[in-house]
N, C-alpha and C positions, 0 to 999 in steps of 0.2 A: 401310270404316271412315271416319268423318268426321275432319276435321282437329282438331276439339275433343277427340276421344278420344286423338289422338296427343300433344297438348300438355298434357293433363290426366290424369295417371295415376289419380286418384281416379275420374274418369268412366269410364275404361277398366275399372277394377276393378268398378265397379257394373254395367257392361254385361256383364262376365263373370259376375257374380253372377246377373243376370237370366237369362242363358243357362244357367247351372247349374240354376236353379230349373225352367226349361222342360225340360231334359234329364232331371232326376231329381225329379219332383214330390213323391215321398214322402221323399226324403233331402235335407234343407235344410242339412246340415252344411257342405258346400263353399261354398254361397252365403253362409252366415253368416260363414265365415272371410274370404271376399272382401270382404264389406261391412264387417267389422271392420278389415280392412287399409285400405279406402278411408277410413273414419273416422279412423284413425290418421294416414294421409297428410294429410288435411285439417287435423287438429290440429297436426301438425308444420309445415305451411305457415303456418297462422295464427300459431303461436308464432314462426316465423322473421320474419314481417312485423312483429309487435309488437316483437321484439328490435331489428330494424333501425330502427324508428321511435324507440325509446328511445335507441339509440346516436346517431342523427342529432340528437335533441333535446339530448342531453348534449354532443355536439360543438359545437352552436350556443351552448350555455350557456358552455362552456369558451372559445369564441372571443371572447366579449364582453369588452370591456376591464373591468378591475376598477374599482370606484368608489373615489374617494379616501376616506381615513379621516375627514377633516374636510370638511364642505361649504365650498366657496369662495363666500364672500358677496361682494356688490358692494363693501362697505367694505374687505374684505381684498384684493380685486383692485385697488382704487384706491390702496392704501397704497404709499408709496414706501419702498424699503428704507432703513433707518437706517444711516448710516455711523458706525462706531465707532472 
């Protein structure tokens, strides 16, 4: 077995499905079950990647400093505080 099959369960399941089709050419039930499992695995992996991306993006947004409520203009910046 190649290294790709060991690190990718979906590829392993698809290889087993091909093997099942060759072993039983008239009964495709086991192969269909294995292919459905491979599809489900790939969907779960894609969902996990998308969730991680969303969480990273949210963490970056949360880490940004908040903007002041009023923009600081040059005039306001140069004003000297009045003594009262």
